[in-house]
N, C-alpha and C positions, 0 to 999 in steps of 0.2 A: 362834459359830453354834452350837446343836447338831448340825443334820444333815448339815452340806454348807457351802456354800458363796453364804448365803444372804444378804442385802443389802439395806438401805432398812428404814424408820419402819414396816413395819406385817410383823404379827405375826398367825400362822391359826391355833387354837386346833380342836379334835375335842368335844367334847362327848361321851363315850356313855354311854346311857342305855337300859333295856327293848328290848333288838336280841336277839336268839329263838336264834337256833345259837350254842352257844357257841367255835368258832373264828372267828371272826368279828373278835375283837378282837386275836388276833395279825395277821388279816392288815391289819387300818388301820391296825395299826402301824408294817407294812411302808410301807404307801403314805404315812403319815402321812413317817416318816424319809427316803421317796422327795423328797413336796414340800415339804419345810421347814414343817411345824408342831412349833409355839413348843410346846406338851403338850397330851398327851392327857388329858382330866377325865371319871373312872367316875363318876357318880354311884350312890351307891349299896352294895352291895359294894368293900371297899377289894382282894382276890384279884384275878385274872383270868386266865384261859388263853391261855399263850404259841402255843397251834400256830398251822400256819402265818407266824407270825412272821419262817425263817431266822435268830434272832438282831437282828433289826430294832429289838428293845424296850430295851436297852442302849443305844439314839442318839436316840430321844426321855424327855421328863423326861413323867413321870405323876400327874394330884396325882387326891387322891380328897375328894369332899365327900361329906354323908348325904344331899342335898335335890334339890334344880331352885332350891332358893331359895339355899341358899348358894352354890353351884356359877353362879350367874348376879351377885351380890352380887358375885364377885371375880372376875370379865368386868370392869364396871358403874367396878370402883376401877378398872380398867386400860382405863378411855375406848372397853370392843371391841362392839361390837354383836354381835348372836345373830341368826344366818340359820339359816332351816330348808330342811329340800331335801325342800319336798312339791309338789303338786300344788295348789296352793290360788288361790281368785279371787285375784287379784293376783299373785301367784306372775312372777317375772319371769327368763324366758330362760340359765343359763348363760352362757351366752357372749353377751350381753350386758353380763359384766361390772358389775355391777346393786352393787359392792363402794364406800364409800366408808370404810374405815377397818381395821383388826387388824376381824376376824372369827373367830366362834364359830361351827362348822358342827357344827347335831344333826341327824342323821339319823333317820327312824322306822324305829321294827320291821321286819323284812321282810313279816310280814304284812298289819298294820294303822295301819302308817303311825307317823305322830307322835299324840296323846295330844291330849286337849284340853289338860290340864293343860299336857305339854310346848308347844304352839302360842301358850301366852297368857305362856310370857319369847321369843318373838322379834320382834324389830323387823320382820325382812320374809322372804319365801324365795321361792325358787330352785327352778327344777326346771331339770331334764335333754330335750332338746328329742330325740325318738325319729323316724325315717325307716323303719322296716316294721313290721311286720307281725301278729308273733311271739308278744311277749310284750308283757305288759302297764304293768314294770317292772324292775328290771332291780337285781340283788346290789344289798346294801347296802355293800358296800367295793368294787364295781364303780362304784356311786357317786359314792365318798367318791371315786377317786383321777381322779374326771373333774372335780369341783368342786376340789379341792384344785390342780388343775393347775392353770385357772383361775386358780381364786386369785393362785397363784405369778407364774402372764402379769401379772396386772393389777398383781400388783404391788410386782413391776418382780425378782426374785429373782434372781441369776446360776446361771449353770448349774452341778452339778457336773462338775471335770474328769472326761476319760475318760482307760482307758486297756484302748489296746485294742478288744473290741466291749463293752468296759461302763464302769462310774461308779466311780471310787475309792472304796472302804469306810473310810471315820475312824475312827481310834482308838478305844474305844467311850469314848462320855465316861461312863454310868451303869450302877453295876451294882444289879442288880434281886436281889430275896431268891430262892431255887432254888425258893421256889412263888411267883414273880409276885405282890407286892405289891408295890403303893402304901410307898414309903420314907414313915418317918413324920420326919423336920429337924423341928427347932427353927425353923427360920422356917416351913412348912403350917399347923404346931400348933397355934400363936405365931396366926396369920390364922384359920385356921379357929375357934379359942375367941371372938377379933373379930367373925368376922359372925354366928356364934352368939349372941353377946348383942346386934348391934344387933339381930337380930329378931325377937332373946325376945317382943318382947311383936307383931310383927309378923304377920298371919297367912297375908301375901304371896302367892305362888300355891299352896302345895302345904298351910298349915293347920299349920306344922309339918314337923318333923324325924321325930317319926314317923308320918308316916301315909306316910312316905316304907320304908314297910318293902319290902325286897326279893319282889318276885313271886315267881308262878312261873317268868317265862319268864326275869327275874331269877338267878334257879337254877342253869336250866339254861346259861344263860352261863360264868357267875359259882363254879358247882361244880366239884371234885373231882374 
């Protein structure tokens, strides 16, 4: 496994789409490696900002899709639920552990939450209960950490070994390019082409790849 001593039959994924603050991807990567995430899926532009990752981007695999529909197809081929982290009608508290199998977590934009298009690809929703009245919501990276920790507990991931007051960091299994760009491994390219072909005549949720052009929010996130 990529991120430590994770064991078991379940995997977790993080889907990054429409997050406004550019440094949050790096911080998300740090949480992803701490809590055993299999892959981070970037929807939209392939490059990302690694600020705040503290080197953790070399310990988690990144995969890119140009549209939400292609990302969804990839996850469904792996028999994976897509869970929206959002307060909605019918959303379950994360501490209830309403998980059934491998799960991809889609977190909303820091200001506006999940869009209608993002909600359409979700199989269910969870929220994080709050007990104080000083804020309406959590930072997206804080929310991701809480959710991923709960999933790891439910899935039975093995705790990473410790040395002194810190956890042992593994050797770097992945090498990102200097500009932090998702790699173009032959396998992933072939997979993307296959998914494009399968969805070519299907409007699906986002009316084709051309409608997924990067928004100003994505530009703010992924720009150099």
